[in-house]
C-alpha positions, -999 to 999 in steps of 0.1 A, spaced: 244 289 -191 241 258 -212 208 238 -211 226 208 -196 242 227 -168 209 244 -160 190 211 -159 218 195 -139 217 223 -113 179 220 -111 180 183 -106 207 185 -80 190 211 -59 153 219 -64 141 186 -79 157 168 -50 139 191 -25 106 187 -44 109 148 -44 118 148 -7 88 170 2 66 149 -20 77 117 -3 72 131 32 38 144 22 27 110 9 40 92 40 21 117 62 -10 112 41 -9 74 42 -2 72 80 -27 99 91 -49 88 120 -81 92 101 -71 66 76 -70 38 102 -105 26 94 -97 24 57 -66 4 64 -84 -20 88 -111 -25 63 -87 -33 35 -67 -57 57 -99 -77 66 -115 -76 31 -106 -112 23 -125 -124 54 -157 -105 46 -178 -135 34 -164 -161 58 -193 -176 77 -179 -211 83 -147 -230 78 -139 -246 44 -149 -283 41 -122 -308 47 -118 -329 15 -102 -358 33 -130 -360 59 -157 -360 32 -139 -388 12 -136 -410 44 -174 -408 50 -182 -422 16 -158 -451 19 
């Protein structure tokens, strides 16, 4: 069997199966129930240091005038 034919056969069958199983494994790992806390923490990370609303620049300029 030629090298090309062998590699083509492997890519058509076994590599496709391996990639499908890898994709399903990664999806199951990412959406596992124990990862919910990590996902919630990552989603709220940008709000960690918010103690008060940002100052309104137009309101501060009006007070000076």
